[in-house]
C-alpha positions as CSV (number, residue, x, y, z in Angstrom):
1,M,101.2,116.1,86.8
2,N,98.0,116.2,88.8
3,H,96.2,114.6,85.9
4,Y,98.5,111.7,85.4
5,K,96.2,108.7,84.9
6,L,96.5,104.9,84.5
7,T,96.4,105.3,80.7
8,D,99.4,107.7,81.0
9,F,101.2,105.1,83.1
10,I,100.5,102.3,80.6
11,R,101.8,104.5,77.8
12,D,105.0,105.3,79.8
13,L,105.5,101.6,80.8
14,T,105.1,100.6,77.2
15,D,107.8,103.0,76.2
16,V,110.1,101.8,79.0
17,V,109.9,98.1,77.9
18,E,110.4,99.1,74.2
19,T,113.5,101.4,74.8
20,T,115.4,99.5,77.6
21,N,117.2,96.2,77.6
22,S,118.1,95.6,81.2
23,D,115.7,94.8,84.0
24,S,117.5,97.2,86.3
25,D,116.8,100.1,83.9
26,R,113.2,99.0,83.6
27,V,112.8,98.8,87.4
28,S,114.3,102.2,87.8
29,Q,112.1,103.9,85.2
30,A,109.0,102.1,86.1
31,E,109.4,103.1,89.7
32,H,109.7,106.8,88.6
33,H,106.5,106.6,86.6
34,L,104.7,104.7,89.4
35,S,105.6,107.5,91.9
36,K,103.7,109.9,89.6
37,L,100.7,107.7,89.4
38,L,100.5,107.4,93.2
39,R,100.1,111.2,93.7
40,S,96.3,110.7,93.0
41,K,93.7,108.1,93.8
42,S,91.1,109.3,91.3
43,W,92.2,107.0,88.5
44,L,91.5,103.8,90.5
45,P,88.0,102.3,90.0
46,M,87.5,101.5,93.7
47,E,83.8,100.7,93.2
48,K,84.9,97.5,91.5
49,M,87.4,96.5,94.1
50,S,87.4,94.7,97.4
51,A,89.5,92.5,99.6
52,G,88.8,88.7,99.5
53,N,87.1,86.9,102.4
54,N,90.2,85.1,103.5
55,S,92.9,87.0,101.6
56,Y,93.8,90.3,100.0
57,G,92.0,91.2,96.8
58,R,94.0,90.9,93.6
59,H,92.7,93.1,90.8
60,S,94.1,93.1,87.3
61,L,94.1,96.6,85.8
62,Y,96.1,95.9,82.6
63,R,98.2,93.3,80.8
64,D,100.5,94.2,78.0
65,P,99.4,92.4,74.8
66,Q,103.0,91.1,74.4
67,D,103.2,90.0,78.1
68,R,106.0,92.5,78.8
69,F,104.3,93.8,82.0
70,E,101.1,93.8,84.0
71,I,99.5,96.2,86.5
72,L,97.6,95.1,89.5
73,A,95.9,96.7,92.5
74,L,95.8,94.8,95.7
75,I,93.3,95.6,98.5
76,W,94.3,94.5,102.0
77,E,92.4,94.4,105.3
78,P,94.5,94.5,108.6
79,E,94.4,90.7,109.1
80,H,95.8,89.9,105.6
81,S,99.4,89.1,104.8
82,T,101.3,87.1,102.2
83,P,103.5,84.1,102.8
84,L,107.2,84.5,102.1
85,H,107.3,84.3,98.3
86,D,109.2,85.2,95.2
87,H,108.0,86.6,91.8
88,D,108.7,83.8,89.4
89,G,112.0,85.3,88.2
90,T,110.6,88.6,86.9
91,W,111.3,92.3,87.8
92,G,108.7,94.5,89.5
93,V,107.9,97.7,91.3
94,E,105.3,98.2,94.1
95,G,103.7,101.2,95.6
96,V,101.3,102.2,98.3
97,I,98.2,104.2,97.3
98,S,96.8,104.5,100.8
99,G,97.8,103.1,104.2
100,R,101.1,101.6,105.3
101,M,102.7,98.3,104.4
102,K,105.4,96.4,106.3
103,I,107.9,94.4,104.1
104,F,110.1,91.6,105.4
105,N,112.9,91.2,102.7
106,Y,114.9,88.2,101.9
107,L,117.7,87.5,99.3
108,Q,117.9,84.2,97.4
109,L,121.4,82.7,97.8
110,E,121.1,79.2,96.3
111,S,118.5,76.7,95.2
112,Y,118.9,73.0,95.5
113,S,117.5,70.1,93.6
114,N,115.3,68.8,96.5
115,Q,113.0,71.8,96.4
116,T,114.9,73.7,99.1
117,T,116.4,77.2,98.9
118,K,118.9,79.1,100.9
119,L,117.6,82.6,101.8
120,S,119.2,85.4,103.8
121,Y,117.1,87.8,105.8
122,A,117.7,91.3,104.3
123,G,115.8,93.6,106.8
124,T,112.4,95.0,107.3
125,M,111.0,98.3,106.1
126,T,107.7,100.1,106.2
127,I,106.4,101.7,103.0
128,N,104.1,104.7,103.6
129,E,101.5,106.2,101.4
130,Q,102.8,107.3,98.0
131,S,106.1,105.4,98.5
132,T,107.5,102.8,96.2
133,G,109.8,99.8,96.2
134,E,111.7,97.7,93.7
135,L,111.8,93.9,93.0
136,L,114.8,92.6,91.1
137,P,115.8,88.9,91.4
138,P,117.5,87.5,93.4
139,A,116.4,90.3,95.8
140,D,112.7,89.7,95.2
141,C,111.6,87.5,98.1
142,H,109.4,89.1,100.8
143,I,106.4,89.0,103.1
144,L,103.9,91.8,102.9
145,K,101.8,92.8,105.9
146,P,99.5,95.8,106.2
147,Q,100.1,98.1,109.2
148,G,97.4,99.7,111.4
149,E,93.7,99.2,111.3
150,E,92.8,100.7,108.0
151,T,92.4,99.1,104.6
152,V,95.6,99.3,102.6
153,I,95.7,99.7,98.8
154,T,98.8,98.9,96.8
155,V,99.8,98.9,93.1
156,H,102.1,96.3,91.6
157,V,103.8,96.1,88.3
158,Y,105.5,92.9,87.1
159,G,107.6,92.2,84.0
160,K,105.1,89.6,82.8
161,Q,101.8,88.2,83.8
162,L,102.5,86.9,87.3
163,N,100.2,83.9,87.7
164,K,102.4,81.7,89.9
165,F,105.2,82.1,92.4
166,R,107.2,80.1,94.9
167,V,106.3,80.0,98.6
168,F,109.1,79.5,101.1
169,E,108.7,77.7,104.5
170,P,111.4,77.6,107.1
171,T,113.1,74.3,108.1
172,N,115.1,73.5,111.2
173,Q,118.2,74.4,109.3
174,K,119.3,78.0,109.5
175,N,118.4,80.0,106.3
176,I,117.1,76.8,104.5
177,F,113.6,76.9,103.3
178,T,111.4,74.3,101.5
179,T,109.6,75.6,98.5
180,Y,106.4,74.9,96.6
181,E,104.7,76.6,93.7
182,K,101.4,78.5,94.1
183,T,99.2,79.6,91.3
184,V,97.2,82.8,91.7
185,G,94.3,84.4,89.9
186,Y,92.4,87.7,90.0
187,T,89.5,88.9,92.2
188,T,88.4,91.1,89.2
189,E,89.8,92.0,85.8
190,T,89.1,95.5,84.6
191,C,89.1,96.2,80.8
192,L,91.3,99.1,79.8
193,E,88.4,100.4,77.7
194,N,86.5,101.1,81.0
195,L,89.5,103.2,82.2
196,S,90.2,105.3,79.2
197,N,87.5,107.8,80.0
198,Q,89.1,108.9,83.3
199,S,89.1,112.5,84.1
């Protein structure tokens, strides 16, 4: 298992989406395979990756040709964090390669026609190195914030290409948030062919 590489992870995720029908099964199995990938850092092409000037770096590692999942690596400096956001209705798993990440979790309770949503705070947790977490709507809203003074590296798998999500901002009403859509791109996109020669 010490030689489990990104190409192995892609093979296993492809098998997961082809042999499962429920998102909960996909999340469970994807998280299992992600935990194997996190045991090593050697598969990650760090020389091609960096954080952004004003935000975390969002690096595309692989997109399934049928858009059944994508794999990203995110690079965070201590001052970076996300807004409170969802994941555009898709399942996902996330893991920490190095460093520690604090996660503020929320549950979507109800959406209204005037671009407001009711959310319930669901607790805060810290994910340490080689640890993973699950995303399954409606429990897929959170804020991510790196902990400590070191660069944090995380891996994210989503059940489709995630190029937009909703951002939630609090109002003066308890648990009621206004929402707006945010589109996101990539800091870099790495071709799978460049990763297939990993040792």
